[in-house]
PADO-248196 format. One record per residue (C-alpha): x negated, y negated, z. Coordinates in steps of 0.1 Angstrom, whole numbers. Last residue first. Layout:
% PADO-248196
xx,yy,zz
X,Y,Z;
...
***
This chain:
% PADO-248196
xx,yy,zz
-798,430,-1544;
-781,414,-1574;
-747,413,-1556;
-761,395,-1525;
-776,369,-1548;
-742,363,-1564;
-724,361,-1531;
-748,335,-1517;
-744,315,-1549;
-706,316,-1546;
-707,305,-1509;
-731,277,-1517;
-708,265,-1545;
-678,266,-1521;
-695,245,-1495;
-706,220,-1521;
-670,217,-1534;
-657,211,-1498;
-682,182,-1494;
-673,167,-1527;
-636,168,-1518;
-642,150,-1485;
-663,124,-1501;
-636,119,-1527;
-610,114,-1500;
-631,88,-1482;
-637,70,-1514;
-599,70,-1521;
-591,56,-1486;
-617,29,-1489;
-604,19,-1523;
-568,16,-1508;
-581,-6,-1480;
-599,-28,-1505;
-567,-31,-1526;
-547,-41,-1495;
-573,-67,-1484;
-573,-82,-1519;
-535,-85,-1518;
-536,-102,-1484;
-562,-126,-1497;
-540,-135,-1526;
-510,-141,-1503;
-532,-162,-1479;
-543,-183,-1508;
-508,-188,-1520;
-497,-199,-1485;
-525,-223,-1483;
-515,-239,-1516;
-479,-242,-1505;
-489,-257,-1471;
-511,-283,-1487;
-482,-293,-1510;
-459,-297,-1480;
-485,-317,-1461;
-488,-341,-1490;
-450,-345,-1492;
-448,-352,-1454;
-475,-378,-1456;
-457,-396,-1484;
-424,-394,-1464;
-441,-407,-1433;
-456,-437,-1451;
-421,-445,-1466;
-405,-443,-1431;
-431,-465,-1416;
-425,-492,-1442;
-387,-490,-1437;
-391,-492,-1399;
-412,-524,-1401;
-385,-539,-1423;
-358,-528,-1399;
-377,-543,-1370;
-379,-577,-1387;
-342,-576,-1394;
-335,-567,-1358;
-354,-598,-1346;
-333,-619,-1369;
-302,-603,-1355;
-313,-611,-1319;
-319,-647,-1327;
-285,-650,-1343;
-268,-633,-1314;
-284,-656,-1289;
-275,-686,-1310;
-239,-674,-1311;
-238,-668,-1273;
-250,-704,-1268;
-223,-717,-1291;
-196,-695,-1274;
-204,-707,-1239;
-170,-720,-1228;
-150,-693,-1245;
-171,-664,-1233;
-172,-678,-1197;
-134,-683,-1197;
-130,-646,-1207;
-154,-634,-1180;
-136,-655,-1153;
-115,-627,-1138;
-145,-604,-1135;
-163,-630,-1114;
-195,-644,-1130;
-231,-634,-1136;
-249,-652,-1164;
-281,-637,-1179;
-272,-638,-1215;
-300,-622,-1235;
-285,-599,-1262;
-278,-571,-1238;
-261,-595,-1214;
-235,-602,-1240;
-206,-587,-1219;
-216,-612,-1191;
-224,-595,-1159;
-197,-590,-1133;
-193,-600,-1096;
-160,-585,-1083;
-130,-608,-1080;
-108,-590,-1106;
-114,-557,-1088;
-116,-528,-1112;
-151,-513,-1114;
-170,-517,-1081;
-143,-527,-1057;
-117,-504,-1072;
-140,-474,-1074;
-150,-479,-1037;
-114,-483,-1027;
-102,-451,-1043;
-102,-429,-1012;
-89,-457,-990;
-58,-461,-1012;
-56,-495,-1029;
-36,-527,-1023;
-44,-555,-1048;
-44,-592,-1037;
-79,-599,-1050;
-92,-606,-1015;
-126,-590,-1018;
-117,-565,-991;
-88,-552,-1012;
-58,-545,-991;
-55,-510,-977;
-32,-481,-986;
-39,-450,-964;
-45,-419,-986;
-80,-413,-973;
-69,-411,-937;
-96,-424,-914;
-79,-449,-892;
-45,-431,-897;
-61,-399,-883;
-72,-417,-852;
-37,-433,-849;
-19,-400,-852;
-42,-381,-829;
-20,-382,-798;
10,-373,-820;
-6,-340,-831;
-13,-337,-867;
5,-328,-899;
-15,-335,-930;
2,-336,-964;
-11,-370,-975;
5,-380,-1009;
19,-413,-995;
7,-422,-960;
32,-415,-932;
11,-385,-919;
35,-359,-906;
40,-356,-869;
33,-325,-849;
42,-329,-812;
11,-327,-791;
19,-358,-770;
51,-341,-761;
78,-362,-744;
114,-355,-734;
127,-376,-705;
104,-405,-710;
115,-408,-746;
149,-420,-735;
162,-426,-770;
188,-398,-771;
207,-401,-803;
223,-367,-800;
205,-353,-830;
172,-368,-819;
175,-353,-785;
184,-319,-799;
153,-319,-821;
131,-330,-792;
145,-302,-771;
141,-276,-798;
105,-287,-804;
98,-288,-767;
105,-251,-763;
97,-253,-726;
79,-285,-716;
45,-280,-700;
25,-297,-727;
-4,-282,-747;
-42,-287,-750;
-49,-303,-716;
-21,-286,-698;
-44,-275,-670;
-20,-248,-657;
-20,-223,-685;
-48,-237,-707;
-66,-204,-715;
-35,-184,-724;
-16,-213,-739;
-46,-220,-762;
-47,-183,-772;
-10,-183,-780;
-14,-214,-801;
-44,-198,-820;
-23,-167,-826;
4,-188,-841;
-21,-207,-862;
-36,-175,-876;
-2,-161,-884;
10,-192,-902;
-22,-197,-921;
-21,-162,-936;
-42,-132,-927;
-37,-106,-954;
-30,-130,-982;
-57,-152,-969;
-84,-126,-973;
-88,-133,-1011;
-93,-170,-1005;
-117,-163,-978;
-137,-140,-1001;
-140,-168,-1027;
-152,-192,-1000;
-177,-166,-988;
-194,-164,-1022;
-222,-189,-1017;
-230,-179,-981;
-230,-142,-990;
-253,-149,-1019;
-277,-170,-998;
-280,-142,-973;
-283,-115,-1000;
-312,-133,-1017;
-337,-104,-1013;
-312,-79,-1028;
-325,-43,-1028;
-350,-51,-1000;
-323,-70,-981;
-300,-40,-983;
-328,-18,-971;
-336,-42,-943;
-300,-39,-929;
-270,-61,-936;
-258,-77,-904;
-236,-56,-880;
-200,-46,-883;
-183,-56,-851;
-211,-74,-833;
-224,-93,-864;
-190,-101,-878;
-176,-112,-844;
-205,-135,-836;
-189,-167,-848;
-155,-156,-834;
-169,-151,-799;
-187,-185,-801;
-154,-202,-812;
-137,-185,-782;
-164,-197,-758;
-161,-232,-772;
-123,-232,-767;
-127,-223,-730;
-133,-191,-710;
-123,-174,-678;
-93,-197,-672;
-83,-207,-637;
-55,-197,-614;
-79,-178,-591;
-53,-150,-586;
-43,-147,-622;
-77,-153,-637;
-69,-161,-673;
-85,-149,-705;
-67,-116,-703;
-35,-125,-723;
-51,-130,-757;
-83,-110,-758;
-94,-127,-790;
-115,-96,-799;
-83,-75,-803;
-71,-99,-830;
-105,-95,-848;
-104,-57,-844;
-69,-56,-861;
-82,-79,-889;
-111,-56,-895;
-88,-26,-898;
-65,-44,-922;
-93,-58,-945;
-112,-30,-961;
-84,-4,-962;
-60,-29,-977;
-84,-36,-1005;
-105,-66,-1015;
-111,-83,-1048;
-123,-119,-1050;
-158,-112,-1036;
-165,-85,-1063;
-199,-74,-1049;
-209,-93,-1017;
-213,-62,-996;
-187,-39,-979;
-192,-43,-942;
-212,-76,-941;
-188,-92,-966;
-158,-79,-947;
-172,-93,-915;
-178,-127,-931;
-142,-129,-944;
-128,-120,-910;
-150,-144,-891;
-144,-173,-914;
-106,-167,-913;
-106,-166,-875;
-128,-198,-873;
-103,-216,-896;
-74,-208,-872;
-95,-217,-842;
-105,-251,-855;
-69,-258,-868;
-53,-250,-835;
-79,-270,-815;
-73,-300,-838;
-35,-297,-836;
-34,-295,-798;
-4,-274,-789;
29,-274,-809;
58,-254,-795;
52,-263,-759;
57,-238,-730;
76,-207,-741;
43,-187,-743;
37,-189,-706;
71,-184,-691;
77,-156,-715;
46,-136,-704;
18,-134,-729;
5,-111,-756;
32,-87,-768;
57,-114,-756;
46,-134,-786;
65,-111,-810;
63,-119,-847;
90,-102,-867;
87,-73,-891;
110,-69,-921;
113,-35,-938;
104,-24,-973;
101,7,-994;
86,5,-1029;
90,35,-1052;
66,59,-1068;
65,83,-1098;
40,107,-1113;
40,128,-1145;
50,103,-1172;
38,116,-1206;
72,126,-1219;
88,95,-1205;
106,92,-1171;
130,63,-1169;
125,27,-1157;
88,27,-1167;
60,9,-1149;
31,-8,-1168;
4,-21,-1144;
4,12,-1126;
-15,28,-1155;
-45,5,-1152;
-49,12,-1115;
-48,49,-1119;
-19,67,-1103;
-9,88,-1133;
14,87,-1164;
38,64,-1147;
74,63,-1135;
91,38,-1112;
117,49,-1086;
142,25,-1070;
171,50,-1066;
191,36,-1095;
160,36,-1118;
134,9,-1116;
120,-19,-1138;
102,-46,-1119;
104,-55,-1083;
117,-90,-1088;
147,-76,-1107;
158,-59,-1075;
156,-22,-1066;
136,-22,-1034;
142,9,-1013;
151,3,-976;
130,10,-945;
148,18,-912;
124,45,-901;
126,64,-935;
135,97,-918;
167,81,-906;
181,83,-942;
179,54,-967;
200,22,-968;
213,12,-1002;
207,-25,-1006;
235,-52,-1005;
244,-42,-970;
209,-51,-961;
217,-88,-964;
228,-92,-928;
193,-83,-917;
192,-68,-882;
189,-32,-893;
185,-3,-869;
169,29,-880;
147,36,-850;
110,37,-859;
100,9,-835;
120,25,-807;
106,59,-813;
71,44,-813;
77,26,-780;
91,57,-764;
60,77,-775;
37,49,-761;
55,52,-728;
79,26,-714;
76,12,-679;
51,-16,-686;
68,-26,-718;
101,-30,-701;
131,-18,-721;
163,-40,-724;
165,-37,-762;
128,-48,-764;
136,-79,-785;
137,-90,-821;
130,-56,-835;
107,-44,-863;
77,-56,-842;
46,-76,-846;
22,-92,-821;
-6,-67,-820;
8,-38,-800;
-16,-9,-795;
-20,27,-806;
-53,43,-812;
-50,77,-828;
-70,107,-816;
-39,126,-805;
-29,97,-783;
-57,74,-772;
-41,45,-753;
-37,8,-757;
-23,-20,-736;
-47,-11,-707;
-36,-29,-676;
-47,-64,-668;
-12,-78,-663;
-10,-94,-698;
-20,-62,-716;
-55,-50,-721;
-76,-37,-750;
-110,-22,-745;
-138,-36,-767;
-168,-31,-745;
-159,4,-734;
-150,14,-769;
-116,29,-775;
-114,58,-798;
-106,61,-835;
-94,89,-858;
-70,80,-885;
-81,44,-890;
-51,23,-901;
-41,10,-867;
-29,-24,-879;
1,-26,-857;
29,-27,-882;
8,-10,-909;
0,19,-887;
35,22,-873;
52,23,-907;
27,47,-922;
27,72,-894;
65,73,-893;
68,76,-931;
47,108,-930;
16,121,-946;
-3,88,-947;
-23,68,-973;
-45,37,-973;
-65,27,-1004;
-35,33,-1026;
-34,-3,-1039;
2,-7,-1029;
-1,9,-996;
6,46,-992;
31,73,-984;
29,108,-999;
-9,105,-1001;
-30,89,-1028;
-47,112,-1053;
-78,134,-1051;
-60,162,-1032;
-33,163,-1060;
3,155,-1051;
27,184,-1055;
37,184,-1019;
53,150,-1024;
78,163,-1049;
91,157,-1085;
105,187,-1103;
99,223,-1093;
99,241,-1126;
71,221,-1141;
54,200,-1114;
60,163,-1113;
42,142,-1087;
55,120,-1059;
46,87,-1041;
65,66,-1016;
50,31,-1014;
51,11,-981;
58,-26,-978;
60,-44,-944;
76,-77,-951;
65,-106,-928;
84,-127,-903;
75,-157,-883;
97,-177,-859;
70,-178,-832;
60,-214,-840;
95,-227,-832;
96,-212,-797;
123,-185,-790;
153,-198,-771;
176,-198,-802;
172,-161,-809;
157,-151,-842;
169,-135,-874;
205,-135,-866;
214,-146,-902;
236,-175,-890;
211,-185,-864;
182,-186,-888;
202,-207,-912;
210,-232,-884;
173,-234,-873;
160,-241,-908;
122,-237,-908;
120,-199,-910;
83,-190,-914;
72,-164,-939;
42,-141,-938;
27,-122,-967;
7,-92,-955;
21,-66,-980;
18,-87,-1011;
44,-113,-1022;
67,-108,-1052;
97,-98,-1031;
99,-133,-1015;
120,-124,-985;
142,-150,-968;
174,-132,-977;
***
């Protein structure tokens, strides 16, 4: 119901209406507001036609995408189970092991990831289920968690409108809506092949030249803060310090975009694939170490916000590495190119790592390192819900429910900033949309962003030159008095204009004389040019004749020489015959 079917695989959606969320059973009422995120996981099922066997997954060519893939086909899997778990957790690399310096841990200091059959499995904050169904993460094995995630249970009340698939599809449903383009009754779309250009034009029915087909499968994943922190930690404060949240969220996007540029180069900065971004995003979330930044027995944080920023700043270099000397040799300006195109890459990365997800991770990270200090978040549980309930019941005892980090919208018109309450006055003092009275006292109220333009070009009390300053009037008056000035000094202005017109007449006469002289000189030069051109043409003809004569002379000399040789030969033969 809340799903925008036109969004890409990593699109996130936040449910803002509490009552609507309760009616659809999407989230429990005790979950913090910032955790109410969902995203659609989309997997494409692919098949190829073979004569006599029909469409099947086993008929796919080795060079094509696998039976289950992402939309662009850069990631493929053999089974639906592998695909759903990989995209849910971000483990899209088939064979990977845990590095000693990048080991993942859960909230109790135990490893939260394990190497099973060469595949790294870890929870990164997303699940197909709203809760653990009574299971404890510490007591369940990875196989049990996988079975639970792939169980065919649907929490969406709207799924009765869509045909559910078998248990082999792990709870995914086929997409057959108008938003998904033309499909047959089972959701299949038909194409000549799996090339990018061919996939732009799907067919509802199989044509004579259509040999492949695919259909979109979708399931909703929900954000699970308990994958990172205990409930009594993540339930504190729904807001956190807005400045810290914004800094961390922006640093995450910068780190991910820079890492992708280091890994795959600056070519095509606006085009990235799932295979390029999803693994790096998973490594970035692991780098945050949410849940292990706190000494449980010392009751003190191991790091602070500056340490996290430093960790994110060095993420690209440590995870991928800077471009080597060969790349710099091929492209000496690579550093400048990367810096110039990074904004374009950030825009492309945003669909995989949206603002909502980054801000949610930033809030969890703040709660992890600020557990007992409460310098960046308050100690009230689900304070957004409490404040909302207080306002609904008319409770005006602000001392009972207070949160200095509560997000408040800027009251200035057109300003869309939401900032913590503690920074409201600071933001108001520098907000560009705040309306202020004109400092010159003209009575106009202008937004701070436009104040300079108003004071210099529009204010009626600004100092302005006389419109006739170009003809010699040196008066400077207020803009509102310009009309009076023109009326009062009309005689003076008329004399200035007359004097200037007489000067112009003298200049025009001088210009006429110079123009005539230049025309005569130009005509003379044209005649000289024509004569010179004729001489050059004659000279060129003479040179051509001379060259031809030299060639004829050379040819005659050659013939004369050959004749002499023949005469000598005849004379020699004659003498030989007489003897």
